[in-house]
TIPALO-537064 format. One record per atom (N, C-alpha, C, O): residue number from 1; chain; atom name; x, y, z. Coordinates in steps of 0.001 Angstrom, whole numbers. Layout:
+-----+------+------+---------+---------+---------+
| pos | unit | site |       X |       Y |       Z |
+-----+------+------+---------+---------+---------+
| NUM |    A |   CA |       X |       Y |       Z |
...
+-----+------+------+---------+---------+---------+
REM end
This chain:
+-----+------+------+---------+---------+---------+
| pos | unit | site |       X |       Y |       Z |
+-----+------+------+---------+---------+---------+
|   1 |    A |    N |    8863 |  -13978 |   17265 |
|   1 |    A |   CA |    8713 |  -15137 |   18304 |
|   1 |    A |    C |    8897 |  -14379 |   19920 |
|   1 |    A |    O |    9589 |  -14804 |   20845 |
|   2 |    A |    N |    8205 |  -13376 |   19899 |
|   2 |    A |   CA |    8366 |  -12546 |   21113 |
|   2 |    A |    C |    6986 |  -11821 |   21379 |
|   2 |    A |    O |    6496 |  -11100 |   20510 |
|   3 |    A |    N |    6387 |  -12021 |   22564 |
|   3 |    A |   CA |    5220 |  -11587 |   23065 |
|   3 |    A |    C |    5215 |  -10404 |   24051 |
|   3 |    A |    O |    5857 |  -10708 |   25057 |
|   4 |    A |    N |    4686 |   -9105 |   24106 |
|   4 |    A |   CA |    5073 |   -8116 |   24887 |
|   4 |    A |    C |    3835 |   -7842 |   25188 |
|   4 |    A |    O |    2958 |   -8121 |   24370 |
|   5 |    A |    N |    3503 |   -7226 |   26456 |
|   5 |    A |   CA |    2213 |   -7118 |   27554 |
|   5 |    A |    C |    2767 |   -5736 |   28145 |
|   5 |    A |    O |    3773 |   -5863 |   28842 |
|   6 |    A |    N |    2346 |   -4630 |   28004 |
|   6 |    A |   CA |    2418 |   -3429 |   28707 |
|   6 |    A |    C |    1528 |   -3558 |   29769 |
|   6 |    A |    O |     496 |   -4223 |   29683 |
|   7 |    A |    N |    1880 |   -2946 |   30780 |
|   7 |    A |   CA |     821 |   -2465 |   32051 |
|   7 |    A |    C |    1322 |   -1202 |   32812 |
|   7 |    A |    O |    2434 |    -808 |   32460 |
|   8 |    A |    N |     753 |    -567 |   33701 |
|   8 |    A |   CA |    1010 |     329 |   34429 |
|   8 |    A |    C |     546 |    1623 |   33925 |
|   8 |    A |    O |    1023 |    2564 |   34559 |
|   9 |    A |    N |    -239 |    1946 |   32979 |
|   9 |    A |   CA |    -729 |    2991 |   32461 |
|   9 |    A |    C |   -1580 |    3661 |   33423 |
|   9 |    A |    O |   -1631 |    3064 |   34498 |
|  10 |    A |    N |   -2313 |    4800 |   33348 |
|  10 |    A |   CA |   -3326 |    5308 |   33607 |
|  10 |    A |    C |   -3156 |    6554 |   33723 |
|  10 |    A |    O |   -2265 |    7124 |   33094 |
|  11 |    A |    N |   -4041 |    7242 |   34607 |
|  11 |    A |   CA |   -4180 |    8983 |   34840 |
|  11 |    A |    C |   -3351 |    9518 |   36100 |
|  11 |    A |    O |   -3227 |    9056 |   37235 |
|  12 |    A |    N |   -2906 |   10493 |   35576 |
|  12 |    A |   CA |   -1873 |   10973 |   36604 |
|  12 |    A |    C |   -1650 |   12364 |   36651 |
|  12 |    A |    O |   -1539 |   12747 |   35486 |
|  13 |    A |    N |   -1543 |   13217 |   37366 |
|  13 |    A |   CA |   -1320 |   14649 |   37704 |
|  13 |    A |    C |    -280 |   15354 |   37148 |
|  13 |    A |    O |     817 |   14876 |   37437 |
|  14 |    A |    N |    -248 |   16517 |   36312 |
|  14 |    A |   CA |    1168 |   16980 |   36024 |
|  14 |    A |    C |    2238 |   17010 |   37191 |
|  14 |    A |    O |    1940 |   17453 |   38300 |
|  15 |    A |    N |    3267 |   16609 |   36947 |
|  15 |    A |   CA |    4429 |   16360 |   38124 |
|  15 |    A |    C |    4380 |   15218 |   38552 |
|  15 |    A |    O |    5480 |   14702 |   38752 |
|  16 |    A |    N |    3439 |   14578 |   38787 |
|  16 |    A |   CA |    3423 |   13346 |   39062 |
|  16 |    A |    C |    4385 |   12135 |   38605 |
|  16 |    A |    O |    5271 |   12400 |   37792 |
|  17 |    A |    N |    4262 |   10911 |   39054 |
|  17 |    A |   CA |    5033 |    9948 |   38542 |
|  17 |    A |    C |    4173 |    8695 |   38033 |
|  17 |    A |    O |    3028 |    8439 |   38406 |
|  18 |    A |    N |    4951 |    7941 |   37090 |
|  18 |    A |   CA |    4187 |    6219 |   36759 |
|  18 |    A |    C |    5341 |    5475 |   36449 |
|  18 |    A |    O |    6437 |    5962 |   36172 |
|  19 |    A |    N |    5059 |    4282 |   36505 |
|  19 |    A |   CA |    5878 |    3426 |   35889 |
|  19 |    A |    C |    5090 |    2310 |   35193 |
|  19 |    A |    O |    4103 |    1650 |   35518 |
|  20 |    A |    N |    5869 |    2343 |   34142 |
|  20 |    A |   CA |    5375 |    1032 |   33104 |
|  20 |    A |    C |    6255 |      34 |   33122 |
|  20 |    A |    O |    7478 |     169 |   33109 |
|  21 |    A |    N |    5542 |   -1161 |   33158 |
|  21 |    A |   CA |    6175 |   -2536 |   32860 |
|  21 |    A |    C |    5838 |   -3121 |   31414 |
|  21 |    A |    O |    4731 |   -2939 |   30907 |
|  22 |    A |    N |    6733 |   -3747 |   30856 |
|  22 |    A |   CA |    6605 |   -4445 |   29682 |
|  22 |    A |    C |    7319 |   -5977 |   29775 |
|  22 |    A |    O |    8540 |   -6140 |   29779 |
|  23 |    A |    N |    6396 |   -6991 |   29844 |
|  23 |    A |   CA |    6300 |   -8399 |   30293 |
|  23 |    A |    C |    6933 |   -9082 |   28755 |
|  23 |    A |    O |    6404 |   -8779 |   27686 |
|  24 |    A |    N |    7747 |   -9729 |   28809 |
|  24 |    A |   CA |    8186 |  -10554 |   27373 |
|  24 |    A |    C |    8169 |  -11976 |   27696 |
|  24 |    A |    O |    8597 |  -12430 |   28757 |
|  25 |    A |    N |    7580 |  -12784 |   26593 |
|  25 |    A |   CA |    7764 |  -14087 |   26499 |
|  25 |    A |    C |    7796 |  -14555 |   25333 |
|  25 |    A |    O |    7285 |  -13895 |   24428 |
|  26 |    A |    N |    8392 |  -15791 |   25066 |
|  26 |    A |   CA |    8574 |  -16418 |   23766 |
|  26 |    A |    C |    9611 |  -16788 |   23079 |
|  26 |    A |    O |    9738 |  -17630 |   22190 |
|  27 |    A |    N |   10487 |  -15931 |   23682 |
|  27 |    A |   CA |   12026 |  -16009 |   23054 |
|  27 |    A |    C |   12988 |  -15896 |   24517 |
|  27 |    A |    O |   12640 |  -16100 |   25680 |
|  28 |    A |    N |   14560 |  -15416 |   23863 |
|  28 |    A |   CA |   15564 |  -15170 |   24974 |
|  28 |    A |    C |   15515 |  -13714 |   25009 |
|  28 |    A |    O |   15809 |  -13011 |   24042 |
|  29 |    A |    N |   15149 |  -13291 |   26112 |
|  29 |    A |   CA |   14821 |  -12076 |   26364 |
|  29 |    A |    C |   15968 |  -10953 |   26625 |
|  29 |    A |    O |   15853 |   -9743 |   26431 |
|  30 |    A |    N |   17128 |  -11668 |   27124 |
|  30 |    A |   CA |   18445 |  -11167 |   27209 |
|  30 |    A |    C |   19184 |  -10644 |   25997 |
|  30 |    A |    O |   20142 |   -9886 |   26151 |
|  31 |    A |    N |   18738 |  -11055 |   24690 |
|  31 |    A |   CA |   19586 |  -10897 |   23817 |
|  31 |    A |    C |   18894 |   -9882 |   22814 |
|  31 |    A |    O |   19388 |   -9653 |   21710 |
|  32 |    A |    N |   17532 |   -9190 |   23329 |
|  32 |    A |   CA |   16926 |   -8443 |   22579 |
|  32 |    A |    C |   17160 |   -6980 |   23063 |
|  32 |    A |    O |   17173 |   -6844 |   24287 |
|  33 |    A |    N |   17346 |   -5870 |   22309 |
|  33 |    A |   CA |   17159 |   -4602 |   22434 |
|  33 |    A |    C |   15677 |   -4136 |   22864 |
|  33 |    A |    O |   14732 |   -4480 |   22153 |
|  34 |    A |    N |   15510 |   -3534 |   23756 |
|  34 |    A |   CA |   13982 |   -2999 |   24397 |
|  34 |    A |    C |   13841 |   -1467 |   24092 |
|  34 |    A |    O |   14752 |    -650 |   23965 |
|  35 |    A |    N |   12437 |   -1261 |   24002 |
|  35 |    A |   CA |   12490 |    -120 |   23853 |
|  35 |    A |    C |   11010 |     710 |   24324 |
|  35 |    A |    O |   10035 |     -31 |   24453 |
|  36 |    A |    N |   10870 |    1676 |   24494 |
|  36 |    A |   CA |    9275 |    2517 |   24622 |
|  36 |    A |    C |    9236 |    3359 |   23460 |
|  36 |    A |    O |   10122 |    4130 |   23093 |
|  37 |    A |    N |    8159 |    3146 |   22930 |
|  37 |    A |   CA |    7689 |    4173 |   22262 |
|  37 |    A |    C |    6108 |    4967 |   22588 |
|  37 |    A |    O |    5207 |    4388 |   23195 |
|  38 |    A |    N |    6011 |    6191 |   22129 |
|  38 |    A |   CA |    4503 |    6553 |   22151 |
|  38 |    A |    C |    4077 |    7161 |   21069 |
|  38 |    A |    O |    4818 |    7727 |   20265 |
|  39 |    A |    N |    2491 |    7054 |   20960 |
|  39 |    A |   CA |    1742 |    7850 |   20163 |
|  39 |    A |    C |     664 |    8533 |   20526 |
|  39 |    A |    O |    -279 |    7944 |   21054 |
|  40 |    A |    N |     643 |    9682 |   20332 |
|  40 |    A |   CA |    -372 |   10677 |   20959 |
|  40 |    A |    C |   -1498 |   10609 |   19558 |
|  40 |    A |    O |   -1188 |   10119 |   18473 |
|  41 |    A |    N |   -2582 |   11102 |   19823 |
|  41 |    A |   CA |   -3563 |   11120 |   18708 |
|  41 |    A |    C |   -3284 |   11882 |   17606 |
|  41 |    A |    O |   -2829 |   12977 |   17937 |
|  42 |    A |    N |   -3397 |   11701 |   16217 |
|  42 |    A |   CA |   -3098 |   12449 |   15323 |
|  42 |    A |    C |   -1165 |   12710 |   14856 |
|  42 |    A |    O |    -698 |   13320 |   13894 |
|  43 |    A |    N |    -599 |   12129 |   15740 |
|  43 |    A |   CA |     828 |   12061 |   15708 |
|  43 |    A |    C |    1383 |   10820 |   15557 |
|  43 |    A |    O |    1012 |    9796 |   16131 |
|  44 |    A |    N |    2539 |   10963 |   14545 |
|  44 |    A |   CA |    3174 |    9601 |   14415 |
|  44 |    A |    C |    3915 |    9040 |   15912 |
|  44 |    A |    O |    4182 |    9819 |   16827 |
|  45 |    A |    N |    4185 |    7556 |   15971 |
|  45 |    A |   CA |    4662 |    7194 |   17044 |
|  45 |    A |    C |    6381 |    7533 |   16751 |
|  45 |    A |    O |    7041 |    7578 |   15713 |
|  46 |    A |    N |    6735 |    7747 |   18245 |
|  46 |    A |   CA |    7808 |    8351 |   18249 |
|  46 |    A |    C |    8615 |    7563 |   19446 |
|  46 |    A |    O |    7995 |    7098 |   20403 |
|  47 |    A |    N |   10055 |    7445 |   19324 |
|  47 |    A |   CA |   11117 |    6636 |   20148 |
|  47 |    A |    C |   11096 |    7668 |   21552 |
|  47 |    A |    O |   11427 |    8852 |   21613 |
|  48 |    A |    N |   10625 |    6838 |   22558 |
|  48 |    A |   CA |   11097 |    7553 |   24180 |
|  48 |    A |    C |   12295 |    7181 |   24822 |
|  48 |    A |    O |   13096 |    7858 |   25467 |
|  49 |    A |    N |   12270 |    5677 |   24457 |
|  49 |    A |   CA |   13515 |    5429 |   25289 |
|  49 |    A |    C |   14096 |    4075 |   24956 |
|  49 |    A |    O |   13313 |    3128 |   24888 |
|  50 |    A |    N |   15231 |    3903 |   24768 |
|  50 |    A |   CA |   15647 |    2415 |   24336 |
|  50 |    A |    C |   16719 |    1774 |   25330 |
|  50 |    A |    O |   17477 |    2549 |   25914 |
|  51 |    A |    N |   16827 |     377 |   25558 |
|  51 |    A |   CA |   17887 |    -403 |   26217 |
|  51 |    A |    C |   18514 |   -1181 |   25595 |
|  51 |    A |    O |   17886 |   -2134 |   25133 |
|  52 |    A |    N |   19845 |   -1102 |   25358 |
|  52 |    A |   CA |   20595 |   -2178 |   24763 |
|  52 |    A |    C |   20571 |   -3631 |   25828 |
|  52 |    A |    O |   20074 |   -3734 |   26949 |
|  53 |    A |    N |   21198 |   -4512 |   25124 |
|  53 |    A |   CA |   21540 |   -5706 |   25920 |
|  53 |    A |    C |   22355 |   -5590 |   26856 |
|  53 |    A |    O |   22294 |   -6383 |   27796 |
|  54 |    A |    N |   23318 |   -4572 |   26825 |
|  54 |    A |   CA |   24403 |   -4585 |   27706 |
|  54 |    A |    C |   23780 |   -3203 |   28613 |
|  54 |    A |    O |   24730 |   -2602 |   29114 |
|  55 |    A |    N |   22693 |   -2679 |   28883 |
|  55 |    A |   CA |   22291 |   -1969 |   29711 |
|  55 |    A |    C |   22251 |    -730 |   29317 |
|  55 |    A |    O |   21620 |      43 |   30038 |
|  56 |    A |    N |   22884 |    -204 |   28111 |
|  56 |    A |   CA |   23001 |    1188 |   27712 |
|  56 |    A |    C |   21823 |    1619 |   27337 |
|  56 |    A |    O |   21190 |     998 |   26483 |
|  57 |    A |    N |   21238 |    2983 |   28034 |
|  57 |    A |   CA |   20070 |    3613 |   27811 |
|  57 |    A |    C |   20081 |    4762 |   26553 |
|  57 |    A |    O |   21142 |    5355 |   26360 |
|  58 |    A |    N |   19071 |    5034 |   25818 |
|  58 |    A |   CA |   19103 |    6321 |   25259 |
|  58 |    A |    C |   17555 |    6862 |   25251 |
|  58 |    A |    O |   16577 |    6116 |   25202 |
|  59 |    A |    N |   17518 |    8011 |   25296 |
|  59 |    A |   CA |   16486 |    8794 |   25571 |
|  59 |    A |    C |   16011 |    9882 |   24571 |
|  59 |    A |    O |   16928 |   10593 |   24159 |
|  60 |    A |    N |   14810 |   10154 |   24108 |
|  60 |    A |   CA |   14359 |   11508 |   23599 |
|  60 |    A |    C |   14822 |   12379 |   24219 |
|  60 |    A |    O |   14958 |   12263 |   25437 |
|  61 |    A |    N |   15239 |   13634 |   23468 |
|  61 |    A |   CA |   15427 |   14801 |   24396 |
|  61 |    A |    C |   14145 |   15281 |   24997 |
|  61 |    A |    O |   14255 |   16074 |   25933 |
|  62 |    A |    N |   13158 |   14992 |   24678 |
|  62 |    A |   CA |   12080 |   15711 |   25420 |
|  62 |    A |    C |   11662 |   14658 |   26779 |
|  62 |    A |    O |   10517 |   14701 |   27228 |
|  63 |    A |    N |   12510 |   13898 |   27263 |
|  63 |    A |   CA |   12280 |   13108 |   28457 |
|  63 |    A |    C |   13321 |   12878 |   29274 |
|  63 |    A |    O |   13263 |   12311 |   30365 |
|  64 |    A |    N |   14629 |   13479 |   28550 |
|  64 |    A |   CA |   15636 |   13084 |   29183 |
|  64 |    A |    C |   15755 |   13876 |   30598 |
|  64 |    A |    O |   15463 |   15068 |   30687 |
|  65 |    A |    N |   16238 |   13054 |   31758 |
|  65 |    A |   CA |   16315 |   13941 |   33121 |
|  65 |    A |    C |   15021 |   13631 |   33768 |
|  65 |    A |    O |   14924 |   13690 |   34994 |
|  66 |    A |    N |   13867 |   13254 |   32897 |
|  66 |    A |   CA |   12572 |   12976 |   33814 |
|  66 |    A |    C |   12303 |   11324 |   33495 |
|  66 |    A |    O |   11726 |   10797 |   34446 |
|  67 |    A |    N |   12557 |   10496 |   32505 |
|  67 |    A |   CA |   12320 |    9148 |   32300 |
|  67 |    A |    C |   13774 |    8280 |   32638 |
|  67 |    A |    O |   14898 |    8740 |   32438 |
|  68 |    A |    N |   13468 |    6874 |   33214 |
|  68 |    A |   CA |   14354 |    6138 |   33195 |
|  68 |    A |    C |   13796 |    4934 |   32547 |
|  68 |    A |    O |   12636 |    4602 |   32793 |
|  69 |    A |    N |   14603 |    4197 |   31665 |
|  69 |    A |   CA |   14562 |    2914 |   31336 |
|  69 |    A |    C |   15303 |    1949 |   32093 |
|  69 |    A |    O |   16414 |    2174 |   32571 |
|  70 |    A |    N |   14583 |     718 |   32210 |
|  70 |    A |   CA |   15751 |    -326 |   32934 |
|  70 |    A |    C |   15046 |   -1889 |   32470 |
|  70 |    A |    O |   13937 |   -2142 |   32000 |
|  71 |    A |    N |   15957 |   -2594 |   32749 |
|  71 |    A |   CA |   15567 |   -4082 |   32090 |
|  71 |    A |    C |   15902 |   -4965 |   33171 |
|  71 |    A |    O |   16933 |   -4776 |   33816 |
|  72 |    A |    N |   15002 |   -6055 |   33463 |
|  72 |    A |   CA |   15758 |   -7161 |   34668 |
|  72 |    A |    C |   15658 |   -8380 |   33784 |
|  72 |    A |    O |   14534 |   -8866 |   33655 |
|  73 |    A |    N |   16295 |   -8734 |   33390 |
|  73 |    A |   CA |   16467 |   -9907 |   32248 |
|  73 |    A |    C |   16108 |  -11254 |   33069 |
|  73 |    A |    O |   15762 |  -12205 |   32369 |
|  74 |    A |    N |   16151 |  -11456 |   34509 |
|  74 |    A |   CA |   15729 |  -12642 |   35232 |
|  74 |    A |    C |   14175 |  -12261 |   35112 |
|  74 |    A |    O |   13468 |  -13268 |   35063 |
|  75 |    A |    N |   13469 |  -11038 |   35053 |
|  75 |    A |   CA |   11964 |  -11215 |   35348 |
|  75 |    A |    C |   11599 |  -11277 |   33769 |
|  75 |    A |    O |   10477 |  -11735 |   33555 |
|  76 |    A |    N |   12343 |  -10899 |   32631 |
|  76 |    A |   CA |   11766 |  -10809 |   31231 |
|  76 |    A |    C |   10965 |   -9603 |   31183 |
|  76 |    A |    O |    9830 |   -9571 |   30708 |
|  77 |    A |    N |   11706 |   -8396 |   31790 |
|  77 |    A |   CA |   10761 |   -7149 |   32188 |
|  77 |    A |    C |   11487 |   -6183 |   31776 |
|  77 |    A |    O |   12673 |   -6171 |   32108 |
|  78 |    A |    N |   10891 |   -5020 |   30860 |
|  78 |    A |   CA |   11424 |   -3580 |   30833 |
|  78 |    A |    C |   10452 |   -3056 |   31589 |
|  78 |    A |    O |    9315 |   -3494 |   31765 |
|  79 |    A |    N |   11122 |   -1783 |   32168 |
|  79 |    A |   CA |   10340 |    -851 |   33017 |
|  79 |    A |    C |   10853 |     634 |   32275 |
|  79 |    A |    O |   11964 |     838 |   31785 |
|  80 |    A |    N |    9740 |    1560 |   32347 |
|  80 |    A |   CA |    9836 |    2685 |   32137 |
|  80 |    A |    C |    9564 |    3694 |   33282 |
|  80 |    A |    O |    8350 |    3822 |   33442 |
|  81 |    A |    N |   10220 |    4368 |   34038 |
|  81 |    A |   CA |    9844 |    5057 |   35032 |
|  81 |    A |    C |    9893 |    6458 |   34708 |
|  81 |    A |    O |   10904 |    7031 |   34300 |
|  82 |    A |    N |    8728 |    7014 |   34910 |
|  82 |    A |   CA |    8474 |    8519 |   34396 |
|  82 |    A |    C |    8115 |    9255 |   35403 |
|  82 |    A |    O |    7114 |    8962 |   36056 |
|  83 |    A |    N |    8833 |   10269 |   35672 |
|  83 |    A |   CA |    8877 |   11365 |   36604 |
|  83 |    A |    C |    8449 |   12413 |   36065 |
|  83 |    A |    O |    8362 |   12510 |   34841 |
|  84 |    A |    N |    8119 |   13346 |   36867 |
|  84 |    A |   CA |    7913 |   15025 |   36281 |
|  84 |    A |    C |    7083 |   15018 |   35413 |
|  84 |    A |    O |    7237 |   15868 |   34535 |
|  85 |    A |    N |    5689 |   13925 |   35281 |
|  85 |    A |   CA |    5100 |   14271 |   34000 |
|  85 |    A |    C |    4468 |   15596 |   33561 |
|  85 |    A |    O |    4205 |   16473 |   34384 |
|  86 |    A |    N |    4215 |   15734 |   32158 |
|  86 |    A |   CA |    3675 |   17008 |   31746 |
|  86 |    A |    C |    2564 |   16340 |   30799 |
|  86 |    A |    O |    2541 |   15221 |   30288 |
|  87 |    A |    N |    1616 |   17447 |   30734 |
|  87 |    A |   CA |     372 |   16945 |   29721 |
|  87 |    A |    C |     834 |   16366 |   28218 |
|  87 |    A |    O |     355 |   15417 |   27598 |
|  88 |    A |    N |    1841 |   17189 |   27876 |
|  88 |    A |   CA |    2591 |   16568 |   26513 |
|  88 |    A |    C |    2795 |   15184 |   26672 |
|  88 |    A |    O |    2644 |   14544 |   25631 |
|  89 |    A |    N |    3039 |   14661 |   27483 |
|  89 |    A |   CA |    3560 |   12900 |   27779 |
|  89 |    A |    C |    2262 |   12002 |   27354 |
|  89 |    A |    O |    2325 |   10843 |   26942 |
|  90 |    A |    N |    1169 |   12707 |   27521 |
|  90 |    A |   CA |    -388 |   11817 |   27246 |
|  90 |    A |    C |      14 |   11388 |   25948 |
|  90 |    A |    O |     381 |   12133 |   25039 |
|  91 |    A |    N |    -101 |    9813 |   25901 |
|  91 |    A |   CA |    -129 |    9207 |   24599 |
|  91 |    A |    C |    -443 |    7911 |   24949 |
|  91 |    A |    O |    -567 |    7680 |   26152 |
|  92 |    A |    N |    -593 |    7040 |   24179 |
|  92 |    A |   CA |    -342 |    5551 |   24160 |
|  92 |    A |    C |    1366 |    5164 |   24202 |
|  92 |    A |    O |    2288 |    5602 |   23513 |
|  93 |    A |    N |    1353 |    4203 |   25261 |
|  93 |    A |   CA |    3010 |    3698 |   25209 |
|  93 |    A |    C |    3152 |    2442 |   24652 |
|  93 |    A |    O |    2456 |    1535 |   25108 |
|  94 |    A |    N |    4000 |    2199 |   23662 |
|  94 |    A |   CA |    4052 |     799 |   23380 |
|  94 |    A |    C |    5399 |     151 |   23568 |
|  94 |    A |    O |    6269 |     958 |   23241 |
|  95 |    A |    N |    5873 |    -921 |   23941 |
|  95 |    A |   CA |    6551 |   -1816 |   24231 |
|  95 |    A |    C |    7398 |   -2425 |   22789 |
|  95 |    A |    O |    6773 |   -2978 |   21884 |
|  96 |    A |    N |    8772 |   -2241 |   22752 |
|  96 |    A |   CA |    9211 |   -2715 |   21570 |
|  96 |    A |    C |   10655 |   -3755 |   21637 |
|  96 |    A |    O |   11563 |   -3673 |   22465 |
|  97 |    A |    N |   10563 |   -4489 |   20778 |
|  97 |    A |   CA |   11803 |   -5643 |   21199 |
|  97 |    A |    C |   12421 |   -5819 |   19554 |
|  97 |    A |    O |   11681 |   -5787 |   18571 |
|  98 |    A |    N |   13522 |   -5958 |   19505 |
|  98 |    A |   CA |   14368 |   -6433 |   18201 |
|  98 |    A |    C |   15731 |   -6798 |   18580 |
|  98 |    A |    O |   16324 |   -6357 |   19564 |
|  99 |    A |    N |   16191 |   -7650 |   17716 |
|  99 |    A |   CA |   17548 |   -8336 |   17969 |
|  99 |    A |    C |   18419 |   -7780 |   16693 |
|  99 |    A |    O |   18267 |   -8276 |   15577 |
| 100 |    A |    N |   19128 |   -6961 |   16887 |
| 100 |    A |   CA |   20129 |   -6674 |   15889 |
| 100 |    A |    C |   21096 |   -7859 |   15449 |
| 100 |    A |    O |   21370 |   -8693 |   16312 |
| 101 |    A |    N |   21630 |   -8000 |   14181 |
| 101 |    A |   CA |   21325 |   -6902 |   13115 |
| 101 |    A |    C |   20151 |   -6901 |   12215 |
| 101 |    A |    O |   19973 |   -6209 |   11212 |
| 102 |    A |    N |   19187 |   -8023 |   12878 |
| 102 |    A |   CA |   17702 |   -8017 |   12184 |
| 102 |    A |    C |   16786 |   -6677 |   12369 |
| 102 |    A |    O |   16868 |   -6110 |   13458 |
| 103 |    A |    N |   15986 |   -6178 |   11447 |
| 103 |    A |   CA |   15294 |   -5228 |   11717 |
| 103 |    A |    C |   13805 |   -5495 |   12066 |
| 103 |    A |    O |   12923 |   -4643 |   12180 |
| 104 |    A |    N |   13691 |   -6846 |   12216 |
| 104 |    A |   CA |   12306 |   -7176 |   12965 |
| 104 |    A |    C |   11899 |   -6950 |   14121 |
| 104 |    A |    O |   12464 |   -7448 |   15095 |
| 105 |    A |    N |   10831 |   -6146 |   14227 |
| 105 |    A |   CA |   10642 |   -5429 |   15396 |
| 105 |    A |    C |    9049 |   -6035 |   16020 |
| 105 |    A |    O |    8138 |   -6202 |   15208 |
| 106 |    A |    N |    8850 |   -6306 |   17368 |
| 106 |    A |   CA |    7925 |   -7030 |   17865 |
| 106 |    A |    C |    7431 |   -5704 |   18764 |
| 106 |    A |    O |    8123 |   -4847 |   19313 |
| 107 |    A |    N |    6299 |   -5824 |   18722 |
| 107 |    A |   CA |    5249 |   -4559 |   19454 |
| 107 |    A |    C |    4143 |   -4962 |   20352 |
| 107 |    A |    O |    3218 |   -5619 |   19874 |
| 108 |    A |    N |    4145 |   -4704 |   21346 |
| 108 |    A |   CA |    2785 |   -4727 |   22516 |
| 108 |    A |    C |    1622 |   -3923 |   22184 |
| 108 |    A |    O |    1779 |   -3034 |   21348 |
| 109 |    A |    N |     585 |   -4081 |   22658 |
| 109 |    A |   CA |    -624 |   -3371 |   22267 |
| 109 |    A |    C |    -738 |   -1961 |   22742 |
| 109 |    A |    O |   -1613 |   -1185 |   22358 |
| 110 |    A |    N |     389 |   -1622 |   23770 |
| 110 |    A |   CA |      31 |    -495 |   24091 |
| 110 |    A |    C |    -796 |    -109 |   25495 |
| 110 |    A |    O |   -1860 |    -686 |   25720 |
| 111 |    A |    N |    -285 |     858 |   26405 |
| 111 |    A |   CA |    -981 |    1219 |   27461 |
| 111 |    A |    C |    -987 |    2600 |   27612 |
| 111 |    A |    O |      46 |    3263 |   27526 |
| 112 |    A |    N |   -2430 |    3229 |   27899 |
| 112 |    A |   CA |   -2532 |    4506 |   27624 |
| 112 |    A |    C |   -2052 |    5151 |   29149 |
| 112 |    A |    O |   -2261 |    4651 |   30254 |
| 113 |    A |    N |   -1372 |    6370 |   28838 |
| 113 |    A |   CA |    -864 |    7057 |   29788 |
| 113 |    A |    C |   -1365 |    8616 |   29682 |
| 113 |    A |    O |   -1004 |    9261 |   28698 |
| 114 |    A |    N |   -2114 |    9172 |   30587 |
| 114 |    A |   CA |   -2794 |   10535 |   30475 |
| 114 |    A |    C |   -2398 |   11213 |   31915 |
| 114 |    A |    O |   -2443 |   10764 |   33060 |
| 115 |    A |    N |   -1952 |   12599 |   31333 |
| 115 |    A |   CA |   -1323 |   13381 |   32126 |
| 115 |    A |    C |   -2287 |   14727 |   32217 |
| 115 |    A |    O |   -2309 |   15654 |   31407 |
| 116 |    A |    N |   -2975 |   14602 |   33262 |
| 116 |    A |   CA |   -3955 |   15872 |   33369 |
| 116 |    A |    C |   -4408 |   16459 |   34864 |
| 116 |    A |    O |   -4585 |   15763 |   35863 |
| 117 |    A |    N |   -4516 |   17536 |   34799 |
| 117 |    A |   CA |   -5218 |   17989 |   36155 |
| 117 |    A |    C |   -6345 |   18073 |   36116 |
| 117 |    A |    O |   -6973 |   18417 |   37117 |
+-----+------+------+---------+---------+---------+
REM end
């Protein structure tokens, strides 16, 4: 019972920045663990970053030091600030929500991020 809508994707040059937003509705946002995944053409979807209900973040090694995940429970929104973008960051980025211990996952439809000069 969670609906997720991503926004903020687009075309950016290498070294540039972009901020993705994920707006959630349909349930109590603050009790969900939120995450960002990405999928490049021909590759499997991979976890980029997640953030717990207690604001504890974790990141894929490939984005550590460059990306920051945050959440604003009052706005029912999770963000992914992406700095120092690289061409290999190009992918469709998906918002994810789940409530431990349940393994039921909710997904947005994705937003395209393209890093190119």
